C-alpha positions as CSV (number, residue, x, y, z in Angstrom):
1,M,117.2,79.1,97.9
2,L,116.1,80.0,94.4
3,S,117.1,83.2,92.6
4,H,114.5,85.5,91.0
5,T,115.4,84.1,87.6
6,G,114.9,80.5,88.8
7,R,111.6,81.3,90.4
8,Y,110.5,83.2,87.3
9,A,111.4,80.3,85.0
10,I,109.4,77.9,87.1
11,R,106.4,80.4,87.1
12,I,106.6,80.7,83.3
13,L,106.7,77.0,82.8
14,G,103.8,76.5,85.2
15,H,101.7,79.0,83.3
16,L,102.6,77.3,80.0
17,A,101.8,73.9,81.5
18,D,98.3,75.3,82.4
19,H,97.8,76.0,78.6
20,P,99.0,72.8,76.8
21,G,99.3,73.2,73.1
22,E,98.4,76.9,73.1
23,M,100.7,79.6,71.8
24,L,100.7,82.4,74.4
25,S,102.0,85.9,73.7
26,G,104.8,87.3,75.8
27,T,102.4,90.0,76.9
28,E,99.9,87.5,78.1
29,I,102.5,85.5,80.0
30,A,104.0,88.6,81.5
31,G,100.6,89.8,82.7
32,A,99.6,86.4,84.1
33,T,102.9,85.7,85.9
34,R,103.6,89.3,86.9
35,I,107.1,89.1,85.5
36,P,108.5,92.3,83.9
37,A,108.3,91.9,80.1
38,N,112.0,92.5,79.4
39,Y,113.1,90.0,82.0
40,L,110.5,87.5,80.7
41,A,111.8,87.8,77.2
42,K,115.3,86.9,78.3
43,I,114.1,83.9,80.3
44,L,111.8,82.7,77.4
45,N,114.8,83.0,75.0
46,Q,116.9,80.7,77.2
47,L,114.0,78.2,77.6
48,R,113.6,78.2,73.8
49,K,117.3,77.7,73.2
50,R,117.4,74.8,75.6
51,G,114.3,73.1,74.1
52,F,111.8,73.7,76.9
53,V,109.5,75.9,74.9
54,E,108.8,76.5,71.2
55,S,108.1,79.9,69.7
56,Q,106.4,81.1,66.6
57,K,106.6,84.6,65.2
58,G,103.8,86.6,63.6
59,W,100.0,86.6,64.0
60,G,98.8,83.8,66.3
61,G,102.4,83.2,67.4
62,G,103.9,83.2,70.8
63,F,105.3,80.6,73.1
64,A,104.2,77.1,74.0
65,L,105.6,74.4,76.3
66,R,107.0,71.4,74.3
67,P,105.1,68.3,75.3
68,A,108.3,66.3,75.5
69,V,109.5,68.3,78.6
70,L,106.5,67.5,80.8
71,G,108.4,64.7,82.5
72,V,111.6,66.7,83.0
73,P,112.5,67.5,86.6
74,I,112.5,71.1,87.6
75,A,116.1,70.5,88.8
76,D,117.1,70.7,85.1
77,V,115.5,74.1,84.8
78,I,117.1,75.5,88.0
79,D,120.5,74.1,86.9
80,L,120.0,75.9,83.6
81,F,119.6,79.3,85.2
82,E,121.7,78.9,88.3
83,G,124.2,76.2,87.5
84,P,124.4,73.1,89.6
85,Q,123.6,74.0,93.1
86,D,126.3,73.4,95.8
87,H,124.8,73.8,99.2
88,S,127.5,71.8,100.8
89,G,129.1,74.7,102.6
90,C,129.0,75.0,106.3
91,V,126.2,77.3,107.7
92,F,128.8,78.7,110.1
93,E,131.3,78.9,107.2
94,L,133.8,76.8,109.2
95,R,136.7,75.4,107.2
96,E,136.4,72.0,108.7
97,C,132.7,70.9,108.9
98,D,132.0,67.3,108.0
99,G,130.8,64.2,109.7
100,Q,134.0,63.9,111.7
101,H,134.1,67.6,112.7
102,P,130.4,68.8,112.5
103,C,129.3,72.3,113.3
104,P,126.2,72.6,115.6
105,L,123.8,72.6,112.5
106,H,125.7,70.1,110.3
107,E,123.3,67.2,110.7
108,H,120.2,69.4,110.3
109,W,121.6,71.3,107.3
110,E,122.5,68.0,105.6
111,K,118.9,66.9,105.9
112,V,117.6,70.2,104.4
113,R,120.1,70.0,101.5
114,T,119.1,66.4,100.7
115,S,115.4,67.0,101.0
116,Y,115.7,70.2,98.8
117,R,117.5,68.4,96.0
118,E,115.1,65.4,96.2
119,M,112.2,67.8,95.8
120,L,113.7,69.5,92.8
121,S,114.5,66.1,91.2
122,S,111.1,64.6,91.8
123,I,108.8,67.5,90.7
124,T,108.4,67.6,86.9
125,I,107.5,70.5,84.7
126,G,104.2,68.8,84.1
127,N,103.6,68.9,87.9
128,L,103.7,72.7,87.7
129,A,100.3,72.9,86.0
130,T,97.7,74.3,88.5
131,S,94.6,73.9,86.4
132,R,95.3,70.3,85.3
133,A,93.8,71.2,81.9
134,P,93.3,68.2,79.6
């Protein structure tokens, strides 16, 4: 359900969350996350412009997660890269598919959509840290 860019952005933020307060070079982030360096640079630039990460040039520079975003839901990150998600379409692509005229999967797909959006809205950037470093 997520594009490569969305998955990469989440992976980058998770790696930065594992290193709170540290400036990490793009090379280090690319190596640790296995994201191509050129692609990583574009994603980091967008994350910086939107205030998710801070950057510093020069010796000892790099990228760091802004502490203020630890409580931000990952839905905000996904929406940044993919736009607001609309999974309301019918799985069978029927023109009329709703509660009154459901397709065979309508009820099940509705549960999946709702659960997916709830998951994106309830998991925060801070939850992406795997090491739980202090």
